[in-house]
Each structure stands twice: as C-alpha cells, then as structure tokens.
C-alpha positions as CSV (number, residue, x, y, z in Angstrom):
1,M,-15.1,56.0,-14.2
2,S,-15.4,54.6,-17.5
3,D,-12.8,56.9,-18.4
4,L,-10.5,55.9,-15.9
5,R,-10.9,51.9,-16.9
6,V,-10.5,52.3,-20.5
7,P,-6.5,52.9,-20.8
8,V,-6.3,49.9,-18.2
9,R,-8.4,47.2,-20.4
10,I,-7.4,48.1,-23.7
11,P,-3.9,46.7,-23.4
12,S,-5.1,43.0,-22.2
13,V,-7.4,42.9,-25.0
14,R,-4.9,44.3,-27.6
15,R,-2.7,40.9,-26.1
16,E,-5.3,38.5,-25.9
17,R,-6.7,39.5,-29.8
18,G,-2.9,39.3,-30.9
19,L,-2.3,35.9,-28.9
20,W,-5.3,34.3,-30.9
21,A,-4.3,36.0,-34.3
22,A,-0.9,34.3,-33.8
23,C,-2.7,30.6,-33.2
24,A,-5.1,31.4,-36.1
25,A,-1.9,32.0,-38.0
26,A,0.2,28.7,-36.9
27,A,-3.5,26.5,-37.3
28,L,-3.3,28.1,-41.0
29,A,0.5,27.3,-41.7
30,L,-0.1,23.5,-40.1
31,A,-2.7,23.1,-42.6
32,A,-0.7,24.1,-45.7
33,L,2.5,22.4,-44.7
34,S,0.9,18.9,-42.9
35,D,0.6,15.8,-45.0
36,L,-1.7,14.0,-42.2
37,A,-5.3,14.6,-43.0
38,P,-6.4,15.0,-39.4
39,H,-4.1,17.8,-39.0
40,R,-5.1,19.8,-42.1
41,V,-8.8,19.4,-41.2
42,W,-7.9,20.4,-37.2
43,G,-5.8,23.5,-38.9
44,L,-8.5,24.6,-40.7
45,T,-11.3,24.4,-38.5
46,A,-9.0,25.6,-35.6
47,A,-7.7,28.4,-37.8
48,L,-11.9,29.9,-37.8
49,G,-11.9,29.6,-34.1
50,Y,-8.8,31.3,-33.3
51,A,-9.9,34.5,-35.7
52,A,-13.1,34.5,-33.9
53,A,-11.4,34.7,-30.5
54,A,-9.2,37.2,-32.3
55,F,-12.6,39.3,-33.0
56,T,-13.9,38.8,-29.7
57,A,-10.8,38.3,-27.5
58,S,-12.6,35.3,-25.4
59,R,-10.6,32.2,-23.9
60,A,-13.9,30.6,-24.3
61,V,-14.5,31.3,-27.8
62,A,-10.7,30.1,-28.0
63,V,-11.6,26.9,-26.6
64,A,-14.9,26.4,-28.5
65,G,-13.4,27.1,-31.6
66,A,-10.0,25.1,-31.5
67,V,-11.0,22.3,-29.3
68,V,-14.6,21.5,-29.4
69,L,-15.5,22.6,-33.2
70,P,-12.3,20.6,-34.8
71,L,-13.0,17.4,-32.7
72,G,-16.3,17.5,-33.8
73,V,-15.6,17.2,-37.2
74,L,-12.7,15.3,-36.9
75,L,-15.2,12.6,-35.3
76,A,-17.6,12.7,-37.8
77,T,-15.3,12.1,-40.5
78,G,-13.4,9.6,-38.4
79,L,-10.4,11.2,-38.9
80,A,-7.6,10.7,-36.1
81,Q,-4.3,10.4,-36.1
82,L,-2.6,6.5,-35.9
83,E,-2.1,6.7,-32.2
84,V,-6.1,6.2,-31.8
85,A,-6.4,3.1,-33.9
86,V,-3.1,1.5,-32.1
87,V,-4.7,2.2,-28.6
88,E,-8.1,0.8,-29.6
89,R,-7.0,-2.3,-30.8
90,A,-4.9,-3.0,-27.6
91,G,-8.0,-2.8,-25.9
92,D,-9.1,-5.0,-28.2
93,R,-6.5,-7.5,-27.9
94,L,-6.2,-7.1,-24.2
95,A,-10.5,-8.0,-24.0
96,A,-9.8,-10.7,-26.4
97,T,-6.1,-12.2,-25.3
98,G,-5.3,-10.5,-22.1
99,G,-2.4,-9.1,-23.6
100,P,-2.3,-5.2,-25.6
101,Y,0.8,-6.1,-27.4
102,L,1.6,-8.4,-30.8
103,P,3.9,-11.1,-30.4
104,A,6.4,-10.4,-33.5
105,P,4.9,-6.8,-35.1
106,S,6.4,-6.1,-38.6
107,A,4.4,-3.1,-40.3
108,V,4.4,0.3,-37.9
109,A,0.9,-0.1,-37.5
110,D,1.5,-3.2,-35.9
111,F,3.5,-2.0,-32.7
112,N,2.2,-0.3,-29.9
113,P,5.2,1.7,-28.0
114,Y,2.8,2.4,-25.0
115,L,2.8,1.1,-21.7
116,P,-0.3,-1.7,-21.0
117,G,-2.4,0.8,-18.4
118,M,-2.9,2.9,-21.8
119,A,-5.2,-0.2,-23.6
120,V,-7.8,1.4,-20.9
121,F,-8.5,3.6,-22.9
122,G,-9.2,1.5,-25.7
123,L,-11.3,-0.8,-23.6
124,L,-13.7,2.0,-22.8
125,P,-16.9,2.9,-25.3
126,G,-16.6,5.1,-27.7
127,D,-14.0,6.8,-29.5
128,A,-10.2,7.0,-27.2
129,R,-10.3,10.4,-27.6
130,W,-13.2,11.3,-25.4
131,W,-11.4,9.2,-22.5
132,T,-8.1,10.8,-23.2
133,G,-9.1,14.2,-23.6
134,A,-11.1,13.7,-20.3
135,V,-8.4,12.5,-18.2
136,F,-6.6,15.5,-19.0
137,A,-9.0,17.8,-18.4
138,G,-9.8,16.5,-15.1
139,A,-6.1,16.3,-14.1
140,L,-5.5,19.6,-15.4
141,A,-8.6,21.3,-12.8
142,A,-7.6,18.8,-10.0
143,A,-4.3,20.6,-10.9
144,A,-4.6,23.9,-11.2
145,G,-7.9,24.6,-8.8
146,R,-9.9,27.5,-8.8
147,S,-8.6,29.1,-12.1
148,G,-9.6,30.4,-15.5
149,R,-6.6,30.8,-16.7
150,T,-6.0,27.2,-17.9
151,A,-8.3,28.1,-20.6
152,W,-5.1,29.7,-22.4
153,L,-2.9,26.5,-21.7
154,V,-6.1,24.1,-23.5
155,A,-6.7,26.5,-26.5
156,C,-2.5,26.7,-27.5
157,P,-2.4,24.8,-30.7
158,V,0.4,22.4,-28.8
159,V,-2.3,21.2,-26.7
160,A,-5.1,21.9,-28.6
161,M,-4.6,20.1,-31.5
162,P,-3.6,16.8,-30.0
163,L,-6.6,16.8,-27.9
164,C,-8.6,16.7,-31.1
165,V,-6.3,14.7,-33.1
166,G,-5.8,11.9,-30.9
167,G,-2.0,12.1,-28.9
168,T,-1.4,10.1,-25.8
169,D,0.3,12.1,-24.3
170,L,-1.8,14.1,-22.9
171,P,-3.5,12.2,-20.2
172,V,0.5,11.3,-19.0
173,V,1.2,14.9,-18.8
174,G,-1.9,15.5,-16.8
175,L,-1.5,12.9,-14.4
176,M,2.1,14.3,-14.3
177,C,0.7,17.7,-13.4
178,L,-1.3,16.8,-10.5
179,G,1.0,14.0,-9.1
180,T,3.6,16.8,-8.4
181,V,1.4,19.1,-7.1
182,L,-0.2,16.4,-5.0
183,A,3.4,15.9,-3.6
184,G,3.6,19.6,-2.7
185,R,0.4,19.2,-0.8
186,R,2.6,16.6,1.3
187,R,-0.2,14.1,-0.2
188,S,2.3,11.7,-0.3
189,W,0.0,8.3,-0.8
190,Q,-2.7,10.0,-2.9
191,A,0.6,11.3,-5.3
192,G,1.9,8.2,-5.3
193,L,-1.4,6.7,-7.0
194,V,-1.5,9.1,-9.3
195,L,2.0,9.1,-10.8
196,G,1.9,5.1,-10.5
197,V,-0.9,5.4,-12.8
198,A,0.8,7.8,-15.2
199,A,3.9,5.6,-14.8
200,A,1.6,2.9,-16.2
201,L,0.6,4.2,-19.3
202,K,3.8,5.5,-21.2
203,W,7.7,5.4,-20.1
204,T,7.5,9.2,-20.6
205,A,6.1,9.7,-16.6
206,W,8.7,7.9,-14.6
207,P,11.0,10.8,-14.4
208,A,8.3,12.7,-12.1
209,L,8.5,9.9,-9.8
210,A,11.9,10.9,-9.2
211,V,11.1,14.7,-9.3
212,A,8.2,14.3,-6.8
213,C,10.0,11.7,-4.1
214,A,12.7,14.4,-4.1
215,L,9.9,17.3,-3.3
216,L,8.3,15.0,-0.7
217,A,11.8,14.4,1.1
218,V,12.9,17.4,1.3
219,R,9.7,18.8,2.7
220,S,8.2,16.4,4.5
221,G,11.1,14.3,5.3
222,G,12.1,10.3,4.4
223,R,9.1,8.7,5.6
224,P,6.5,10.4,3.3
225,A,9.1,10.2,0.5
226,G,9.1,6.3,1.4
227,R,5.4,5.7,1.4
228,F,5.0,7.8,-1.8
229,A,7.5,5.5,-3.5
230,A,6.4,2.7,-2.3
231,V,2.8,3.4,-3.8
232,A,4.2,4.8,-6.8
233,L,6.2,1.8,-7.9
234,G,3.7,-0.7,-6.6
235,T,0.7,0.7,-8.5
236,G,3.1,0.7,-11.8
237,A,4.3,-2.1,-11.4
238,V,1.1,-4.1,-10.6
239,A,0.1,-2.5,-14.1
240,V,3.3,-3.6,-16.0
241,V,5.1,-6.6,-14.7
242,P,2.2,-9.6,-15.3
243,F,2.5,-8.0,-19.5
244,L,6.5,-7.9,-19.1
245,L,6.5,-11.9,-17.6
246,A,3.8,-13.3,-19.8
247,D,5.2,-12.1,-23.2
248,P,8.6,-10.5,-22.8
249,G,9.8,-10.3,-26.5
250,G,6.6,-8.7,-27.5
251,F,7.0,-6.1,-24.8
252,H,10.5,-5.4,-25.7
253,A,9.7,-5.0,-28.9
254,N,7.0,-2.6,-28.9
255,V,7.8,-0.9,-25.6
256,V,11.4,-0.5,-25.7
257,A,13.0,-1.3,-29.0
258,F,10.2,0.8,-31.3
259,P,10.4,4.0,-29.6
260,L,13.9,4.3,-29.3
261,G,14.4,3.5,-33.1
262,L,15.5,-0.1,-32.7
263,G,12.9,-2.1,-33.6
264,A,12.0,-3.6,-37.0
265,A,10.5,-1.1,-38.6
266,A,10.9,3.0,-38.2
267,S,9.2,5.3,-35.8
268,P,7.2,7.6,-37.6
269,A,8.3,9.8,-34.8
270,A,10.7,11.6,-36.8
271,S,11.1,15.2,-36.5
272,P,14.2,17.2,-36.7
273,L,15.1,17.4,-33.4
274,P,19.1,16.9,-31.9
275,G,18.3,13.2,-31.4
276,H,17.0,12.6,-34.6
277,L,19.4,14.3,-36.7
278,L,22.5,11.9,-35.1
279,A,20.7,8.8,-35.5
280,A,19.9,10.0,-39.1
281,Y,23.2,11.4,-40.4
282,V,26.4,10.6,-38.2
283,P,27.8,7.1,-38.5
284,G,26.8,5.6,-34.7
285,G,24.5,8.4,-34.3
286,T,22.2,6.7,-32.7
287,V,24.7,5.6,-30.2
288,I,25.7,8.9,-29.9
289,A,22.2,10.1,-29.2
290,L,21.1,7.1,-26.6
291,S,24.5,8.3,-24.9
292,L,23.3,11.5,-24.8
293,L,20.1,10.9,-23.4
294,A,21.6,8.6,-20.3
295,V,24.0,11.6,-19.5
296,S,20.8,13.7,-19.5
297,A,18.9,11.6,-17.2
298,L,21.9,11.1,-14.7
299,L,22.6,14.9,-14.8
300,L,18.6,14.7,-13.7
301,A,18.9,12.3,-11.1
302,L,22.5,13.8,-9.6
303,S,20.8,17.4,-9.4
304,L,17.9,16.2,-7.5
305,C,20.0,14.9,-4.8
306,V,22.5,18.0,-5.0
307,R,19.7,20.7,-5.3
308,P,16.3,19.4,-4.5
309,P,13.2,21.1,-5.7
310,F,11.3,22.5,-2.5
311,T,8.6,24.2,-4.3
312,V,5.6,22.6,-6.8
313,R,7.0,25.4,-9.2
314,A,10.4,24.4,-8.8
315,A,9.6,20.7,-9.3
316,A,8.2,21.3,-12.5
317,D,10.8,23.1,-14.1
318,R,12.9,20.7,-13.1
319,L,10.8,18.1,-14.9
320,A,10.3,20.3,-17.8
321,L,14.0,21.3,-18.3
322,G,14.8,17.1,-18.5
323,L,11.9,15.9,-19.8
324,G,12.8,18.6,-22.6
325,L,16.7,17.4,-23.3
326,A,15.3,13.7,-23.1
327,M,12.6,14.4,-25.9
328,S,15.1,16.5,-28.1
329,L,17.5,13.5,-27.9
330,M,15.5,10.7,-28.4
331,P,16.4,9.1,-32.1
332,A,12.9,8.8,-32.8
333,T,10.7,12.1,-31.5
334,R,8.5,14.4,-33.1
335,F,7.7,18.3,-32.0
336,G,4.5,16.7,-30.2
337,Y,6.4,15.8,-27.4
338,L,7.3,19.0,-26.6
339,V,3.7,19.1,-25.1
340,Y,5.4,17.8,-21.4
341,P,8.0,20.8,-20.9
342,L,5.2,23.2,-21.5
343,V,2.2,22.1,-20.1
344,L,4.9,21.3,-17.3
345,W,6.0,24.9,-17.1
346,A,3.1,26.1,-17.8
347,L,0.3,24.7,-15.4
348,P,2.3,26.1,-11.7
349,R,1.9,29.4,-13.8
350,C,-1.8,29.2,-14.1
351,G,-3.3,27.7,-10.6
352,A,-3.8,29.7,-7.8
353,R,-1.2,31.1,-5.4
354,P,0.3,28.0,-3.4
355,A,0.3,28.0,0.5
356,P,2.7,29.0,2.5
357,V,5.5,26.8,3.7
358,P,5.6,26.1,7.3
359,R,9.0,27.1,8.7
360,K,9.4,24.2,10.7
361,A,9.6,22.2,7.0
362,I,12.7,23.3,5.9
363,S,15.5,21.7,6.7
C-alpha cells in the first residue's frame, strides 16, 4: 500500500518545497534591495521561516516563519512602516479633538490618507498591527469557510510582509472579500454592513459596493440589491460625512489630494507603475493618468451593466481586474497595492466549493 502512495505524494511535496524556496529567495531579495528597515528585518527573518517551510513542506511552518516570527521581532524592536504611526496618531487626534485629520498638513508624515474609520485601529490598545491583522484574518476565515488552503495566501510574501510591517490595505481587502461572499449567499444586509465598514476605511473599497450590488441584483433581484445599497451607503456615510462636513478642507487635503499625488507634499507611493511613470516623466502626465483611471472606472461600471457577475468567483475576478487597473494607473501608487487583486483573485479559489444556484434565481 505504501508503494502506491509514494508517486502520488512526491510531486505535491516537491511543489510545496519549491514554492517556499522561491518565497525565501524573494524575501532575501527584498532585504538586500529595500532601504526601509522594517522591510529588511522582515526579509531576513522571513527568509529563515520560508527556508524551514521548504525543508518541512509545511504550510504551518511557513505562516509561523513568515508572519508570527517576523512580527514578534518587529514589535520587539519597535520597527514599523509609517502607516502604523499615521493610524495611531489619527486615533489619538480622534480621541482628543473629535477628528482624525490635521487641518493643514505639510510634511509627508502629517497626512492621513485614510477615511475616518481607519482611525479606530489607532484608538484600540496596543500596536495597531494587532487589530488590522485580526480583522484581515477574521474576515478571511469567515469568507473562506472550513478550508486550510488559505494558509498559502497568508504566508505569501505579498500578504505576509504587510501583516508584519503594518499595511493598512489588508483589513480593507479582507472585508471586501467577506462582503462579496455574503452577497453571493444572498445575505444582503449583512453584505451591506461589511462593505459599508470597508468603505469607511479606505476609498479602495468603494468599487466593491458596485460589484456586490450587481451580483445581488442578478441573483436575487432588485429589492435585495436595493437593501444592500441602502445599508452599505448608509454605513459608509455615517462614518465619513460628519468628518467631511466638520473640516472639508482638511478632509480634501488628506483623503483626496494626497493619495492622487495632488497634495502639498509628494506621496512616498512611487513604484514604477504606468500611472506614476506618466505623472513623473510625461508633460501633463498626471492629468493623463487620472483620465485613464476615470475611463477604467467607467468601463468597470459598464461591464457590470452589460454582463453582471453571477457567481462569487466572477464578482471577485471582476473586482480584481478593476482594482488592478486602478492601482496601476494611480499617479501615486506602490507595488504593495497589488495585494488587492491578488487576494480577491485567490480567495474564491481557496475556499469551499460554493453551493449550487437554484435555477429559479436565473433571470
């Protein structure tokens, strides 16, 4: 019996070892090339974890070595990306003044490019990374169901590194995945609540509202889609509009102008993607990049009207494509934003098989 099992098992083990070995090489490359101390520490520490995972062919070892160990080292040494300090300062300002934004930011560290909901992570005790990571992990687990395959996704360098150094995009994309899954299950108000919370954290979550609404409309009809839209927009508005009305100038400078590269200080998000290259090297390139960004948004909206997604996987793929284009065309962008299309594309393929759709739901 054992002779029959060996040929089946060896290719899987070899693939897993090869995957973690490639991740170890990527982590070492980041440590060698990055000029940011948190990235270098993560790269060196995670490379050891990935090497151990390659030796053992274990996903649990990969998660421990790429997330748990580096996070512990970074917390012990007090190293984090600037985003962590920005979120924690926003929480302090919210508690002290009732608003998370400086009214007239000038230096890069003064800007808070997030929507008001993100400041809640800075209000909570301890390092903000505990809470952003917990929201991402919880949303991932709820969206994927009883599947151990999400360990591959968590241990992937594109996800593991921001979990450790302090990426604020992970709780947003985690909630986007969960909200899309809930919409696919026809749980309209729950999906609206989850995506409304995501929309209160960062602008990048707002396209998910349109995609989930289209998914609900085609699978369940107009009434559930309208209920979803009311709950999602209402939740987002309650969290955002009071701060917009209280300080419209500060809100615009922090949340609109700075992320688009139109602020008083240049955003550090400057990866050599098409939008940044246009803004940096082509006369009028910022206007061109923003125009292309608007066109991609219109095309996504048009695709939802002409051919709305009928499954969670199709909705997640449509959202991944739209956000991938948007992240590439933003004048101020970075490679780390590609975590959105990666997670949105991968998660439906990691979770449990979706339930069959009743024929009567097909219009």
